[in-house]
Each structure stands twice: as C-alpha cells, then as structure tokens.
All heavy atoms as an XYZ file, in Angstrom:
881
protein
N     -49.304    -30.073     -6.264
C     -48.069    -29.830     -5.553
C     -47.636    -28.382     -5.751
O     -47.670    -27.882     -6.862
C     -46.962    -30.746     -6.088
C     -47.017    -32.091     -5.435
S     -45.531    -33.049     -5.466
C     -44.932    -33.019     -7.082
N     -47.210    -27.811     -4.653
C     -46.703    -26.446     -4.704
C     -45.225    -26.451     -5.035
O     -44.470    -27.280     -4.533
C     -46.880    -25.779     -3.348
C     -48.036    -24.871     -3.257
C     -47.972    -24.162     -1.921
C     -48.895    -22.988     -1.941
N     -48.894    -22.293     -0.681
N     -44.818    -25.530     -5.865
C     -43.384    -25.381     -6.174
C     -42.770    -24.389     -5.215
O     -43.385    -23.377     -4.885
C     -43.194    -24.862     -7.592
C     -43.426    -25.896     -8.620
C     -43.048    -25.296     -9.921
N     -42.798    -26.338    -10.876
C     -42.335    -26.123    -12.072
N     -42.063    -24.911    -12.462
N     -42.131    -27.112    -12.896
N     -41.548    -24.673     -4.815
C     -40.837    -23.739     -3.954
C     -40.284    -22.603     -4.792
O     -39.727    -22.825     -5.864
C     -39.676    -24.460     -3.274
C     -39.734    -24.359     -1.802
C     -38.539    -25.039     -1.171
O     -37.785    -25.765     -1.806
N     -38.369    -24.808      0.097
N     -40.462    -21.404     -4.302
C     -39.928    -20.253     -5.038
C     -38.419    -20.180     -4.848
O     -37.900    -20.494     -3.794
C     -40.584    -18.967     -4.540
C     -42.032    -18.863     -4.907
C     -42.617    -17.524     -4.510
O     -41.854    -16.540     -4.466
O     -43.807    -17.475     -4.263
N     -37.756    -19.732     -5.888
C     -36.310    -19.569     -5.830
C     -35.982    -18.136     -6.210
O     -36.712    -17.499     -6.947
C     -35.621    -20.510     -6.810
C     -35.793    -21.938     -6.437
C     -35.067    -22.801     -7.411
N     -35.308    -24.190     -7.090
C     -34.442    -25.143     -7.274
N     -33.291    -24.871     -7.833
N     -34.720    -26.372     -6.935
N     -34.861    -17.701     -5.729
C     -34.430    -16.361     -6.081
C     -34.126    -15.524     -4.856
O     -34.162    -15.988     -3.726
N     -33.867    -14.293     -5.118
C     -33.454    -13.359     -4.082
C     -34.607    -12.412     -3.799
O     -35.123    -11.756     -4.706
C     -32.227    -12.582     -4.593
C     -31.407    -11.806     -3.605
C     -30.817    -12.732     -2.545
C     -30.268    -11.108     -4.320
N     -34.986    -12.316     -2.536
C     -36.058    -11.403     -2.163
C     -35.546     -9.983     -2.041
O     -34.354     -9.696     -2.191
N     -36.443     -9.059     -1.783
C     -36.094     -7.643     -1.684
C     -35.116     -7.392     -0.540
O     -34.126     -6.681     -0.702
C     -37.349     -6.790     -1.518
C     -37.116     -5.291     -1.424
C     -36.467     -4.781     -2.704
C     -38.395     -4.562     -1.136
N     -35.373     -7.991      0.614
C     -34.495     -7.793      1.765
C     -33.107     -8.379      1.471
O     -32.078     -7.764      1.770
C     -35.105     -8.432      3.028
C     -34.133     -8.350      4.199
C     -36.412     -7.756      3.379
N     -33.063     -9.542      0.878
C     -31.787    -10.146      0.512
C     -31.032     -9.300     -0.487
O     -29.810     -9.150     -0.396
N     -31.745     -8.756     -1.462
C     -31.124     -7.893     -2.456
C     -30.529     -6.644     -1.821
O     -29.417     -6.236     -2.154
C     -32.145     -7.511     -3.530
C     -31.641     -6.603     -4.649
C     -30.586     -7.333     -5.469
C     -32.790     -6.154     -5.515
N     -31.236     -6.067     -0.875
C     -30.738     -4.869     -0.192
C     -29.489     -5.214      0.635
O     -28.503     -4.465      0.621
C     -31.840     -4.250      0.687
C     -32.927     -3.653     -0.213
C     -31.269     -3.191      1.620
C     -34.156     -3.194      0.524
N     -29.520     -6.342      1.340
C     -28.358     -6.733      2.148
C     -27.141     -7.031      1.271
O     -26.029     -6.601      1.587
C     -28.701     -7.946      3.002
C     -29.643     -7.692      4.177
C     -29.999     -8.997      4.869
C     -29.025     -6.721      5.155
N     -27.333     -7.753      0.198
C     -26.214     -8.060     -0.703
C     -25.669     -6.778     -1.330
O     -24.460     -6.580     -1.423
C     -26.654     -9.078     -1.781
C     -25.609     -9.186     -2.879
C     -26.917    -10.432     -1.157
N     -26.558     -5.883     -1.722
C     -26.119     -4.607     -2.303
C     -25.325     -3.787     -1.296
O     -24.314     -3.173     -1.650
C     -27.320     -3.803     -2.794
O     -27.988     -4.496     -3.808
N     -25.755     -3.767     -0.040
C     -25.046     -3.018      0.995
C     -23.655     -3.616      1.229
O     -22.670     -2.874      1.370
C     -25.848     -3.011      2.287
N     -23.554     -4.940      1.258
C     -22.251     -5.580      1.469
C     -21.309     -5.304      0.302
O     -20.125     -5.028      0.504
C     -22.422     -7.085      1.675
C     -23.060     -7.413      2.999
S     -23.238     -9.159      3.460
C     -23.035    -10.082      1.997
N     -21.821     -5.354     -0.908
C     -20.997     -5.060     -2.085
C     -20.538     -3.603     -2.064
O     -19.387     -3.298     -2.382
C     -21.757     -5.399     -3.384
C     -21.056     -4.831     -4.604
C     -21.940     -6.897     -3.520
N     -21.429     -2.695     -1.659
C     -21.078     -1.274     -1.600
C     -19.989     -1.019     -0.563
O     -19.025     -0.279     -0.829
C     -22.313     -0.442     -1.293
N     -20.109     -1.625      0.617
C     -19.096     -1.440      1.660
C     -17.758     -2.012      1.205
O     -16.709     -1.382      1.378
C     -19.557     -2.091      2.987
C     -18.426     -2.181      3.988
C     -20.721     -1.310      3.571
N     -17.776     -3.197      0.632
C     -16.549     -3.805      0.121
C     -15.924     -2.932     -0.962
O     -14.706     -2.735     -0.992
C     -16.838     -5.206     -0.427
C     -15.626     -5.891     -0.964
C     -14.652     -6.396     -0.117
C     -15.437     -6.028     -2.331
C     -13.521     -7.023     -0.615
C     -14.316     -6.657     -2.843
C     -13.356     -7.156     -1.979
N     -16.735     -2.374     -1.832
C     -16.240     -1.493     -2.889
C     -15.607     -0.234     -2.336
O     -14.562      0.214     -2.824
N     -16.214      0.356     -1.312
C     -15.650      1.566     -0.710
C     -14.294      1.292     -0.066
O     -13.363      2.096     -0.190
C     -16.612      2.136      0.324
C     -17.850      2.830     -0.230
C     -18.801      3.213      0.899
C     -17.457      4.062     -1.026
N     -14.182      0.169      0.621
C     -12.900     -0.186      1.234
C     -11.858     -0.459      0.153
O     -10.717     -0.010      0.239
C     -13.059     -1.398      2.179
C     -11.711     -1.900      2.659
C     -13.944     -1.028      3.368
N     -12.259     -1.171     -0.879
C     -11.340     -1.484     -1.972
C     -10.840     -0.215     -2.667
O      -9.653     -0.110     -2.998
C     -12.024     -2.408     -2.974
C     -11.137     -3.019     -4.052
C     -10.109     -3.943     -3.421
C     -11.977     -3.779     -5.051
N     -11.718      0.750     -2.847
C     -11.339      2.013     -3.492
C     -10.303      2.759     -2.655
O      -9.454      3.464     -3.196
C     -12.598      2.881     -3.737
C     -12.255      4.327     -4.030
C     -13.421      2.294     -4.866
N     -10.331      2.583     -1.342
C      -9.353      3.251     -0.488
C      -8.060      2.463     -0.341
O      -7.002      3.034     -0.087
C      -9.958      3.504      0.892
C     -11.096      4.491      0.864
C     -11.708      4.714      2.230
O     -11.228      4.202      3.234
N     -12.772      5.481      2.273
N      -8.112      1.142     -0.502
C      -6.930      0.302     -0.319
C      -6.054      0.277     -1.574
O      -4.823      0.286     -1.476
C      -7.343     -1.130      0.095
C      -6.176     -2.091      0.020
C      -7.929     -1.115      1.496
N      -6.655      0.250     -2.739
C      -5.902      0.120     -3.994
C      -4.830      1.214     -4.149
O      -3.694      0.895     -4.516
C      -6.854      0.062     -5.203
C      -6.106      0.234     -6.510
C      -7.618     -1.255     -5.205
N      -5.102      2.488     -3.855
C      -4.030      3.491     -3.989
C      -2.840      3.235     -3.066
O      -1.699      3.522     -3.433
C      -4.719      4.810     -3.630
C      -6.145      4.572     -3.925
C      -6.393      3.138     -3.600
N      -3.080      2.660     -1.881
C      -1.955      2.373     -0.990
C      -1.098      1.235     -1.533
O       0.116      1.247     -1.363
C      -2.424      2.026      0.436
O      -3.155      0.800      0.421
C      -3.282      3.141      1.015
N      -1.714      0.273     -2.182
C      -0.958     -0.826     -2.793
C      -0.137     -0.303     -3.968
O       1.030     -0.667     -4.146
C      -1.906     -1.966     -3.235
C      -1.148     -3.026     -4.022
C      -2.593     -2.581     -2.035
N      -0.731      0.568     -4.760
C      -0.003      1.166     -5.885
C       1.173      1.994     -5.367
O       2.275      1.947     -5.924
C      -0.949      2.004     -6.754
C      -1.945      1.083     -7.454
C      -0.176      2.844     -7.765
C      -3.071      1.813     -8.162
N       0.952      2.751     -4.277
C       2.040      3.535     -3.702
C       3.152      2.623     -3.175
O       4.339      2.921     -3.332
C       1.521      4.430     -2.582
C       2.600      5.331     -2.024
C       2.111      6.216     -0.911
O       1.357      5.730     -0.045
O       2.504      7.387     -0.898
N       2.793      1.493     -2.565
C       3.799      0.541     -2.093
C       4.657      0.038     -3.252
O       5.884     -0.047     -3.136
C       3.131     -0.637     -1.385
C       4.070     -1.790     -1.148
C       5.045     -1.722     -0.162
C       4.009     -2.936     -1.933
C       5.932     -2.768      0.037
C       4.888     -3.985     -1.737
C       5.838     -3.897     -0.752
O       6.717     -4.931     -0.570
N       4.032     -0.291     -4.358
C       4.781     -0.762     -5.519
C       5.706      0.334     -6.050
O       6.839      0.066     -6.463
C       3.831     -1.241     -6.608
C       3.068     -2.487     -6.220
C       1.974     -2.844     -7.200
O       1.532     -2.013     -7.997
N       1.518     -4.084     -7.142
N       5.247      1.576     -6.012
C       6.068      2.703     -6.439
C       7.259      2.883     -5.502
O       8.386      3.136     -5.945
C       5.226      3.985     -6.487
O       4.097      3.767     -7.326
C       6.020      5.166     -6.992
N       7.029      2.740     -4.201
C       8.117      2.847     -3.222
C       9.121      1.730     -3.430
O      10.338      1.947     -3.339
C       7.551      2.840     -1.783
C       6.772      4.128     -1.524
C       8.658      2.665     -0.756
C       5.991      4.131     -0.233
N       8.631      0.543     -3.730
C       9.526     -0.594     -3.986
C      10.443     -0.304     -5.180
O      11.645     -0.558     -5.130
C       8.703     -1.859     -4.239
C       9.502     -3.104     -4.435
C      10.170     -3.577     -3.161
O       9.588     -3.506     -2.095
N      11.390     -4.038     -3.273
N       9.863      0.251     -6.251
C      10.686      0.594     -7.430
C      11.677      1.705     -7.105
O      12.819      1.678     -7.555
C       9.784      0.991     -8.596
C       9.090     -0.174     -9.261
C       8.439      0.219    -10.571
N       7.491      1.323    -10.462
C       6.193      1.179    -10.182
N       5.688     -0.013    -10.000
N       5.408      2.235    -10.106
N      11.249      2.694     -6.325
C      12.147      3.795     -5.951
C      13.286      3.293     -5.077
O      14.433      3.733     -5.229
C      11.354      4.886     -5.228
N      13.014      2.360     -4.183
C      14.070      1.787     -3.339
C      15.054      0.992     -4.190
O      16.262      1.037     -3.950
C      13.457      0.897     -2.263
N      14.541      0.306     -5.188
C      15.419     -0.453     -6.092
C      16.354      0.484     -6.864
O      17.537      0.212     -7.009
C      14.568     -1.281     -7.057
C      15.333     -2.262     -7.874
C      15.995     -3.332     -7.026
O      15.439     -3.780     -6.029
N      17.189     -3.718     -7.402
N      15.795      1.615     -7.340
C      16.631      2.589     -8.056
C      17.620      3.258     -7.114
O      18.759      3.544     -7.491
C      15.758      3.631     -8.731
C      15.053      3.121     -9.963
C      14.398      4.247    -10.715
N      13.397      4.917     -9.877
C      12.098      4.939    -10.120
N      11.620      4.365    -11.187
N      11.267      5.548     -9.314
N      17.186      3.518     -5.863
C      18.061      4.188     -4.904
C      19.226      3.295     -4.498
O      20.288      3.796     -4.128
C      17.262      4.608     -3.667
N      19.056      2.001     -4.590
C      20.131      1.070     -4.215
C      21.320      1.162     -5.165
O      22.368      0.577     -4.892
C      19.598     -0.362     -4.178
N      21.189      1.900     -6.254
C      22.305      2.086     -7.185
C      23.350      3.042     -6.629
O      24.464      3.099     -7.131
C      21.794      2.624     -8.535
C      20.745      1.754     -9.186
C      21.232      0.361     -9.483
O      22.356      0.173     -9.909
N      20.383     -0.622     -9.239
N      22.997      3.812     -5.594
C      23.938      4.751     -4.997
C      25.033      4.041     -4.219
O      24.891      2.885     -3.825
N      26.118      4.755     -3.961
C      27.263      4.161     -3.268
C      27.342      4.551     -1.798
O      27.832      3.780     -0.986
C      28.565      4.560     -3.971
C      28.652      3.959     -5.354
O      28.226      2.831     -5.569
N      29.172      4.717     -6.295
N      26.884      5.750     -1.455
C      26.940      6.203     -0.071
C      25.523      6.336      0.469
O      24.552      6.372     -0.284
C      27.639      7.571      0.035
O      26.856      8.549     -0.656
C      29.046      7.518     -0.548
N      25.428      6.427      1.794
C      24.120      6.561      2.434
C      23.433      7.847      1.974
O      22.246      7.840      1.636
C      24.266      6.523      3.970
C      22.944      6.848      4.645
C      24.773      5.173      4.430
N      24.187      8.934      1.943
C      23.615     10.209      1.515
C      23.140     10.144      0.060
O      22.071     10.679     -0.274
C      24.627     11.325      1.690
N      23.908      9.490     -0.781
C      23.531      9.380     -2.189
C      22.270      8.523     -2.358
O      21.382      8.859     -3.151
C      24.686      8.778     -2.994
C      24.420      8.735     -4.482
C      25.585      8.126     -5.253
O      26.616      7.775     -4.635
O      25.442      8.003     -6.479
N      22.162      7.442     -1.596
C      20.981      6.576     -1.663
C      19.745      7.344     -1.227
O      18.703      7.300     -1.886
C      21.184      5.311     -0.804
C      19.882      4.545     -0.641
C      22.257      4.424     -1.398
N      19.854      8.078     -0.131
C      18.703      8.863      0.357
C      18.324      9.959     -0.639
O      17.146     10.221     -0.860
C      19.014      9.444      1.718
C      19.069      8.371      2.752
C      19.211      8.852      4.136
N      19.232      7.650      4.977
C      19.442      7.653      6.252
N      19.650      8.788      6.888
N      19.448      6.528      6.927
N      19.322     10.583     -1.231
C      19.062     11.630     -2.218
C      18.367     11.044     -3.450
O      17.411     11.628     -3.972
C      20.364     12.325     -2.601
C      20.128     13.557     -3.429
O      19.070     14.167     -3.356
N      21.118     13.925     -4.224
N      18.834      9.888     -3.928
C      18.193      9.238     -5.077
C      16.748      8.863     -4.762
O      15.858      9.030     -5.592
C      18.984      7.990     -5.486
C      20.305      8.215     -6.203
C      21.073      6.902     -6.324
C      20.064      8.828     -7.566
N      16.514      8.363     -3.546
C      15.148      8.004     -3.167
C      14.263      9.241     -3.089
O      13.120      9.226     -3.554
C      15.127      7.259     -1.833
C      13.750      6.795     -1.459
C      13.265      5.590     -1.949
C      12.921      7.561     -0.647
C      11.991      5.162     -1.628
C      11.650      7.145     -0.331
C      11.180      5.941     -0.819
N      14.772     10.320     -2.492
C      13.976     11.548     -2.383
C      13.638     12.127     -3.754
O      12.536     12.640     -3.955
C      14.709     12.587     -1.530
C      14.673     12.240     -0.048
O      13.760     11.490      0.368
O      15.563     12.705      0.693
N      14.564     12.043     -4.697
C      14.275     12.514     -6.061
C      13.187     11.654     -6.699
O      12.265     12.171     -7.330
C      15.537     12.483     -6.920
C      16.511     13.595     -6.597
C      17.732     13.515     -7.481
C      18.720     14.604     -7.119
N      19.928     14.538     -7.937
N      13.283     10.339     -6.542
C      12.252      9.442     -7.091
C      10.916      9.678     -6.398
O       9.860      9.634     -7.040
C      12.685      7.987     -6.933
N      10.947      9.958     -5.097
C       9.708     10.227     -4.356
C       9.042     11.512     -4.837
O       7.821     11.589     -4.926
C       9.992     10.311     -2.856
N       9.840     12.510     -5.171
C       9.283     13.763     -5.678
C       8.664     13.556     -7.063
O       7.600     14.107     -7.357
C      10.367     14.833     -5.743
N       9.300     12.769     -7.883
C       8.782     12.525     -9.231
C       7.528     11.666     -9.194
O       6.544     11.947     -9.875
C       9.873     11.862    -10.104
C      11.000     12.840    -10.362
C       9.284     11.347    -11.411
C      12.222     12.217    -10.990
N       7.546     10.614     -8.372
C       6.436      9.656     -8.336
C       5.364     10.006     -7.311
O       4.443      9.214     -7.093
C       6.971      8.249     -8.054
C       7.797      7.708     -9.192
O       7.548      8.118    -10.338
O       8.694      6.884     -8.936
N       5.480     11.139     -6.642
C       4.470     11.621     -5.702
C       4.285     10.654     -4.528
O       3.171     10.251     -4.201
C       3.146     11.866     -6.426
C       2.228     12.790     -5.655
O       2.740     13.645     -4.918
O       0.998     12.645     -5.783
N       5.392     10.295     -3.881
C       5.368      9.427     -2.705
C       5.337     10.305     -1.460
O       6.201     11.164     -1.289
C       6.613      8.508     -2.678
C       6.609      7.588     -3.888
C       6.658      7.713     -1.387
C       7.891      6.799     -4.067
N       4.341     10.060     -0.592
C       4.204     10.877      0.614
C       4.334     10.067      1.903
O       4.460     10.641      2.974
C       2.853     11.588      0.619
C       2.692     12.541     -0.508
N       3.376     13.724     -0.586
C       1.920     12.488     -1.615
C       3.032     14.363     -1.691
N       2.147     13.614     -2.341
N       4.295      8.746      1.823
C       4.274      7.921      3.028
C       5.620      7.869      3.735
O       5.672      7.833      4.965
C       3.839      6.498      2.687
O       2.513      6.510      2.226
N       6.703      7.836      2.987
C       8.035      7.809      3.583
C       8.958      8.705      2.768
O       8.630      9.094      1.649
C       8.620      6.384      3.657
C       8.845      5.785      2.272
C       7.743      5.480      4.490
C       9.590      4.465      2.309
N      10.106      9.006      3.357
C      11.123      9.739      2.612
C      12.483      9.105      2.889
O      12.563      8.063      3.538
C      11.108     11.235      2.943
C      11.292     11.529      4.416
O      11.718     10.630      5.159
O      11.010     12.661      4.828
N      13.514      9.710      2.386
C      14.845      9.133      2.469
C      15.341      8.897      3.884
O      16.118      7.977      4.132
N      14.868      9.693      4.839
C      15.303      9.520      6.230
C      14.746      8.248      6.855
O      15.279      7.754      7.847
C      14.866     10.718      7.072
C      15.552     12.018      6.670
C      14.952     13.148      7.422
N      13.540     13.212      7.010
C      12.718     14.181      7.308
N      13.130     15.173      8.047
N      11.479     14.186      6.889
N      13.662      7.714      6.303
C      13.027      6.524      6.856
C      13.637      5.218      6.353
O      13.252      4.138      6.814
C      11.530      6.525      6.512
C      10.819      7.748      7.071
O      11.174      8.173      8.185
O       9.919      8.258      6.386
N      14.565      5.303      5.436
C      15.170      4.107      4.861
C      16.245      3.541      5.772
O      16.967      4.280      6.437
C      15.796      4.431      3.500
C      14.873      4.979      2.428
C      15.686      5.340      1.190
C      13.776      3.997      2.097
N      16.357      2.223      5.786
C      17.462      1.554      6.462
C      18.391      1.040      5.373
O      17.999      0.227      4.541
C      16.953      0.406      7.318
C      16.136      0.865      8.499
C      15.694     -0.287      9.369
O      16.372     -1.338      9.376
O      14.669     -0.129     10.026
N      19.610      1.537      5.385
C      20.554      1.246      4.309
C      21.700      0.421      4.884
O      22.283      0.773      5.910
C      21.074      2.551      3.690
C      19.884      3.375      3.193
C      22.054      2.267      2.569
C      20.175      4.820      2.967
N      22.005     -0.682      4.215
C      23.104     -1.543      4.643
C      23.810     -2.093      3.407
O      23.372     -1.871      2.280
C      22.578     -2.690      5.518
O      21.663     -3.479      4.788
N      24.908     -2.793      3.657
C      25.650     -3.401      2.556
C      25.807     -4.886      2.836
O      26.115     -5.299      3.941
C      27.033     -2.767      2.427
C      27.139     -1.798      1.305
C      28.576     -1.418      1.056
C      28.573     -0.617     -0.222
N      29.890     -0.113     -0.532
N      25.593     -5.690      1.798
C      25.830     -7.124      1.882
C      26.605     -7.533      0.635
O      26.145     -7.332     -0.480
C      24.515     -7.901      1.937
C      23.752     -7.738      3.214
C      22.450     -8.516      3.191
O      22.020     -9.008      2.158
N      21.824     -8.602      4.348
N      27.788     -8.071      0.848
C      28.634     -8.509     -0.272
C      28.841     -7.409     -1.309
O      28.641     -7.614     -2.497
C      28.042     -9.758     -0.937
C      27.888    -10.898      0.034
O      28.649    -11.007      0.989
N      26.909    -11.736     -0.194
N      29.201     -6.225     -0.871
C      29.431     -5.063     -1.739
C      28.197     -4.639     -2.525
O      28.307     -3.997     -3.562
C      30.590     -5.336     -2.715
C      31.925     -5.423     -1.989
O      32.044     -4.796     -0.913
O      32.828     -6.101     -2.496
N      27.022     -5.007     -2.052
C      25.771     -4.586     -2.694
C      24.964     -3.790     -1.670
O      24.788     -4.208     -0.523
C      24.966     -5.809     -3.152
C      23.723     -5.433     -3.904
C      22.971     -6.672     -4.392
O      23.327     -7.804     -4.057
N      21.939     -6.443     -5.161
N      24.458     -2.641     -2.086
C      23.675     -1.784     -1.202
C      22.256     -2.352     -1.091
O      21.615     -2.650     -2.092
C      23.640     -0.332     -1.731
C      22.745      0.538     -0.870
C      25.042      0.242     -1.793
N      21.793     -2.503      0.147
C      20.449     -2.995      0.425
C      19.665     -1.857      1.071
O      20.086     -1.284      2.064
C      20.470     -4.211      1.373
C      21.333     -5.328      0.797
C      19.060     -4.694      1.675
C      20.806     -5.932     -0.471
N      18.514     -1.549      0.486
C      17.640     -0.499      1.005
C      16.381     -1.169      1.539
O      15.682     -1.867      0.805
C      17.280      0.523     -0.097
C      16.340      1.575      0.436
C      18.527      1.153     -0.672
N      16.106     -0.959      2.830
C      14.915     -1.531      3.454
C      14.014     -0.405      3.949
O      14.490      0.666      4.334
C      15.299     -2.425      4.630
C      16.115     -3.639      4.226
C      16.514     -4.468      5.417
O      17.428     -4.052      6.141
O      15.883     -5.521      5.603
N      12.721     -0.669      3.939
C      11.758      0.323      4.420
C      10.583     -0.385      5.063
O      10.297     -1.552      4.779
C      11.284      1.229      3.274
C      10.588      0.485      2.168
C       9.214      0.303      2.200
C      11.293     -0.024      1.096
C       8.567     -0.380      1.188
C      10.665     -0.704      0.078
C       9.288     -0.886      0.122
N       9.901      0.328      5.944
C       8.682     -0.168      6.584
C       7.857      1.045      6.995
O       8.401      2.047      7.472
C       9.009     -1.025      7.789
N       6.551      0.951      6.791
C       5.661      2.040      7.171
C       4.245      1.514      7.315
O       3.941      0.391      6.936
C       5.713      3.190      6.155
C       5.184      2.831      4.779
C       3.881      3.162      4.413
C       5.977      2.179      3.845
C       3.400      2.846      3.153
C       5.506      1.862      2.593
C       4.216      2.199      2.251
O       3.731      1.873      1.012
N       3.388      2.328      7.922
C       1.981      1.982      8.124
C       1.093      2.986      7.425
O       1.425      4.168      7.342
C       1.619      2.002      9.615
C       2.166      0.872     10.402
C       1.670      0.884     11.845
O       0.963      1.848     12.232
O       1.992     -0.051     12.577
N      -0.029      2.520      6.946
C      -1.067      3.394      6.392
C      -2.359      3.069      7.124
O      -2.698      1.904      7.315
C      -1.262      3.146      4.904
C      -0.167      3.669      4.021
C      -0.060      5.183      3.975
N      -1.281      5.844      3.595
C      -1.544      6.303      2.384
N      -0.655      6.194      1.439
N      -2.695      6.881      2.125
N      -3.073      4.095      7.526
C      -4.345      3.925      8.227
C      -5.463      4.482      7.367
O      -5.338      5.558      6.789
C      -4.322      4.651      9.565
C      -3.306      4.110     10.539
C      -3.278      4.893     11.828
O      -3.812      6.027     11.867
O      -2.724      4.382     12.806
N      -6.551      3.740      7.312
C      -7.734      4.183      6.582
C      -8.899      4.169      7.557
O      -9.198      3.137      8.171
C      -8.027      3.267      5.379
C      -6.896      3.363      4.368
C      -9.362      3.621      4.739
C      -7.022      2.405      3.211
N      -9.536      5.311      7.714
C     -10.690      5.418      8.603
C     -11.898      4.775      7.930
O     -12.269      5.132      6.817
C     -10.973      6.883      8.928
C     -12.096      7.061      9.872
N     -13.311      7.546      9.493
C     -12.202      6.755     11.190
C     -14.119      7.567     10.534
N     -13.463      7.102     11.574
N     -12.495      3.818      8.598
C     -13.664      3.149      8.048
C     -14.947      3.819      8.515
O     -15.687      4.376      7.711
C     -13.655      1.663      8.428
C     -12.480      0.854      7.883
C     -12.520     -0.570      8.410
C     -12.495      0.858      6.369
N     -15.222      3.755      9.807
C     -16.421      4.392     10.361
C     -16.297      4.431     11.873
O     -15.841      3.469     12.493
C     -17.674      3.614      9.961
N     -16.701      5.544     12.475
C     -16.655      5.656     13.928
C     -15.252      5.386     14.448
O     -14.285      5.970     13.984
N     -15.126      4.444     15.381
C     -13.805      4.139     15.926
C     -13.049      3.074     15.126
O     -11.978      2.647     15.535
C     -14.127      3.616     17.329
C     -15.452      2.965     17.172
C     -16.199      3.816     16.159
N     -13.569      2.655     14.006
C     -12.953      1.572     13.228
C     -11.950      2.123     12.218
O     -12.258      3.025     11.452
C     -14.028      0.771     12.500
N     -10.754      1.545     12.231
C      -9.685      1.914     11.311
C      -9.126      0.647     10.689
O      -9.058     -0.396     11.329
C      -8.551      2.638     12.049
C      -8.917      3.992     12.517
C      -9.633      4.324     13.625
C      -8.595      5.230     11.885
N      -9.766      5.676     13.723
C      -9.143      6.253     12.671
C      -7.892      5.553     10.737
C      -9.008      7.583     12.330
C      -7.757      6.885     10.409
C      -8.311      7.888     11.198
N      -8.699      0.751      9.464
C      -8.002     -0.341      8.791
C      -6.533      0.063      8.742
O      -6.181      1.085      8.155
C      -8.547     -0.548      7.376
C      -7.829     -1.569      6.515
C      -7.952     -2.962      7.134
C      -8.398     -1.567      5.111
N      -5.674     -0.725      9.393
C      -4.248     -0.421      9.448
C      -3.512     -1.425      8.561
O      -3.653     -2.629      8.722
C      -3.711     -0.499     10.890
C      -2.213     -0.231     10.918
C      -4.449      0.473     11.782
N      -2.740     -0.889      7.626
C      -1.956     -1.738      6.739
C      -0.481     -1.452      6.983
O      -0.067     -0.295      6.993
C      -2.328     -1.460      5.289
C      -3.744     -1.869      4.980
S      -4.283     -1.333      3.381
C      -4.326      0.421      3.621
N       0.280     -2.505      7.174
C       1.715     -2.373      7.399
C       2.438     -2.876      6.157
O       2.257     -4.014      5.748
C       2.139     -3.170      8.619
C       1.574     -2.619      9.884
C       2.129     -3.330     11.097
N       1.590     -2.695     12.280
C       0.875     -3.320     13.190
N       0.637     -4.614     13.062
N       0.405     -2.671     14.213
N       3.246     -2.009      5.601
C       4.015     -2.346      4.417
C       5.488     -2.363      4.773
O       5.961     -1.525      5.537
C       3.785     -1.323      3.302
C       2.390     -1.322      2.728
C       1.514     -0.279      2.992
C       1.958     -2.348      1.913
C       0.242     -0.269      2.457
C       0.699     -2.348      1.378
C      -0.167     -1.304      1.642
O      -1.425     -1.305      1.106
N       6.213     -3.295      4.205
C       7.667     -3.331      4.343
C       8.249     -3.972      3.099
O       7.589     -4.742      2.412
C       8.081     -4.106      5.593
O       7.697     -5.459      5.488
N       9.484     -3.637      2.817
C      10.134     -4.188      1.640
C      11.614     -3.876      1.655
O      12.121     -3.183      2.529
N      12.272     -4.394      0.651
C      13.702     -4.153      0.513
C      14.105     -4.293     -0.944
O      13.410     -4.935     -1.737
C      14.514     -5.097      1.378
C      14.368     -6.556      1.001
C      15.164     -7.455      1.877
N      16.563     -7.351      1.528
C      17.529     -8.030      2.068
N      17.270     -8.873      3.005
N      18.766     -7.888      1.689
N      15.216     -3.687     -1.266
C      15.733     -3.790     -2.633
C      16.321     -5.173     -2.836
O      16.664     -5.868     -1.885
C      16.762     -2.709     -2.899
O      17.876     -2.886     -2.040
N      16.451     -5.549     -4.095
C      16.974     -6.887     -4.407
C      18.455     -6.828     -4.711
O      19.009     -5.882     -5.077
C      16.221     -7.453     -5.595
C      14.770     -7.625     -5.292
C      14.011     -8.087     -6.497
C      12.534     -8.148     -6.156
N      11.701     -8.426     -7.256
C-alpha cells in the first residue's frame, strides 16, 4: 500500500508566504493610523475640558502639536454642549495606497465622553 504524502509543497509554500507578506505590509501601514486615532480620541477628551469653542479648539491644537497629529486640527472638530457638558466630535478619512488603482480607505470618527 502506498502512503499519501502530507505537507506543504514548494508552490504552496510560496503562495502562503506571499499572502503573509502582503497581509504584513498592509498591517504595517494600518497600525499607525489606529494609533493616531487613539491619540486623537485622547486629545478630544482633554479638549472637552474647555469652556468656549475657541478654548476647546486651542486645547486640541496644543495636544495635536505635542502628540504629532496631522490628520485633523481644531477647525475640523464639531463642538456642542449637552447638559452643561462640552462634547467634541470628529470624523476623518485616511487613505493607504495598496497597488496600482487600489486604495484602502479607512473612516474614523469619535467623540468625547
């Protein structure tokens, strides 16, 4: 009786390696945008401590300068009040070029608590 061979052939190994490499390249480009989103979320939370619209935008711009935020600035914030509490909302898009005409578009939005 012949035994069936098991395992990964050369072609399979090359295909799996290529898929892992492509996934890794995309992941390396996406992770910094997620980290920046979390930084923006913290900056919006700190900016919500302000009392006026100008003060909130100024606080956010100072935090953006310190934390190296480039995706949005204080002018892009939507500031409102609910029950005497300042609410800071934001939304923005990040695009990552993959290859040729292919782009990965990520839409981020958030608000202070």
